Structures are given as structure tokens and as C-alpha cells.
C-alpha positions as CSV (number, residue, x, y, z in Angstrom):
1,M,-5.7,-7.5,4.6
2,V,-8.4,-9.2,2.5
3,Q,-5.7,-10.6,0.2
4,G,-3.8,-12.1,3.2
5,I,-6.9,-13.6,4.7
6,T,-8.0,-15.1,1.4
7,F,-4.5,-16.5,0.9
8,Y,-4.6,-18.1,4.4
9,R,-8.1,-19.7,3.8
10,E,-7.1,-21.2,0.5
11,E,-3.6,-22.5,1.1
12,H,-3.4,-25.9,2.6
13,R,0.3,-26.3,2.8
14,L,1.6,-23.5,5.0
15,G,5.3,-23.3,4.5
16,I,7.5,-20.5,5.9
17,S,7.4,-18.5,2.6
18,I,3.6,-18.6,2.4
19,L,3.2,-17.8,6.1
20,T,5.5,-14.8,5.6
21,V,3.5,-13.5,2.6
22,I,0.3,-13.9,4.7
23,V,1.7,-12.0,7.7
24,V,3.2,-9.2,5.6
25,T,0.0,-8.6,3.6
26,V,-2.1,-8.5,6.8
27,V,0.4,-6.2,8.6
28,V,0.7,-3.8,5.6
29,G,-3.1,-3.7,5.3
30,V,-3.4,-2.8,9.0
31,L,-0.7,-0.2,8.7
32,L,-2.4,1.4,5.8
33,C,-5.8,1.4,7.4
34,V,-4.5,3.0,10.6
35,G,-2.2,5.4,8.7
36,L,1.0,4.4,10.4
37,L,4.3,4.3,8.4
38,T,2.2,5.1,5.3
39,R,5.1,5.5,2.9
40,F,6.9,2.4,4.0
41,A,3.7,0.3,3.9
42,T,2.9,1.5,0.4
43,A,6.4,0.7,-0.7
44,V,6.0,-2.8,0.7
45,A,2.6,-3.2,-0.9
46,A,3.9,-2.0,-4.2
47,S,6.8,-4.4,-4.1
48,G,4.5,-7.3,-3.1
49,T,2.3,-6.4,-6.1
50,I,5.2,-6.3,-8.4
51,G,6.4,-9.7,-7.0
52,S,3.0,-11.2,-7.5
53,M,2.8,-9.8,-11.0
54,F,6.0,-11.3,-12.2
55,G,5.5,-14.6,-10.3
56,W,8.3,-14.1,-7.7
57,L,5.8,-14.5,-4.8
58,P,3.1,-17.1,-4.6
59,A,-0.3,-15.9,-5.7
60,P,-3.6,-17.1,-4.3
61,R,-6.0,-18.8,-6.6
62,A,-8.8,-16.4,-5.7
63,G,-8.8,-13.0,-4.1
64,V,-8.7,-9.3,-4.9
65,F,-5.8,-9.4,-7.4
66,E,-6.7,-12.2,-9.8
67,T,-5.8,-10.5,-13.1
68,R,-2.9,-8.4,-14.3
69,S,-5.2,-5.3,-14.7
70,T,-6.2,-5.4,-11.1
71,L,-2.5,-5.8,-10.1
72,I,-1.7,-2.7,-12.2
73,L,-4.6,-0.9,-10.5
74,G,-3.2,-1.9,-7.1
75,L,0.2,-0.5,-8.2
76,V,-1.4,2.8,-9.3
77,I,-3.3,3.1,-6.0
78,A,-0.1,2.4,-4.0
79,A,1.8,5.0,-5.9
80,A,-1.0,7.6,-5.3
81,V,-1.1,6.8,-1.6
82,A,2.7,7.0,-1.4
83,S,2.8,10.4,-3.1
84,V,-0.1,11.9,-1.2
85,G,0.9,10.6,2.2
86,P,-1.2,9.9,5.2
87,G,-4.6,11.5,5.8
88,A,-5.6,14.1,8.3
89,F,-6.9,11.6,10.8
90,S,-4.0,9.1,10.5
91,V,-1.6,8.1,13.3
92,D,1.3,9.7,11.2
93,A,-0.6,13.0,11.2
94,R,-1.0,12.8,15.0
95,L,2.6,11.9,15.6
96,F,4.3,14.2,13.1
97,G,1.7,16.9,12.6
98,R,-0.3,17.8,9.6
99,R,1.6,18.9,6.5
100,E,0.6,22.1,4.8
101,V,1.7,23.0,1.3
102,I,2.3,26.7,0.8
103,I,2.5,28.0,-2.7
104,P,4.7,31.1,-2.8
105,K,3.7,34.1,-4.9
106,S,5.7,34.5,-8.1
107,H,8.0,37.5,-8.3
108,D,6.9,38.4,-11.9
109,D,3.2,38.8,-10.9
110,T,2.3,42.3,-12.0
111,R,-1.2,42.3,-10.5
112,V,-1.6,44.2,-7.2
């Protein structure tokens, strides 16, 4: 969200591509904060980060992701959120229920 707002404040020529980038970054930020469509939102955030890293998408002159190391950090965070999933208090957890990981006992366990 911060990146989209910063991008909006700095860009003076608002073309359709720049407006699309701004809207997508703000919507993805809101989805991640609320916890709705978490895996989809992190996939879009990661693809936007990759696009910004390789210069496929316009990048703001100032903002959160100014250097390549912060872009890589954003990718790592997006991958972590995508693999962990939504939190306990997210909208996804309310809609689909909390997920519980059950680790089965191994059959070769000789302890009683």
C-alpha cells in the first residue's frame, strides 16, 4: 500500500499503465493486511516485485523498494507469507476455517 501511495504522489504523468500499477499495489496491500485471498495476493506481489526488479514495470523514484536488496527481501517475505498462509485472525481463516497440521506418529517408533 505504501509503495502504491508513494508511486501516486511522485508520478506526474498518470498513464493507464502507471494507474494500473498503483491500483494493483494498493489492492494487494489491502488484501494482505486483511488476510483475504492471501496466496493469490502474495503471488501478485511477488510477480510485481520481479517485474520491478527486471525493469518490466515502472518503478518509483522513492519508496520502500529502492534497491535490489530490498526487492529481494520483499520476494523472500512474499514467499514466506505464501507458504505459511493467512493468520489466525484473517478473513481467510474465518471463511475457510483454521488449518491444523497433524504430524502422524511413525510406525518404527519403538518407545511406548
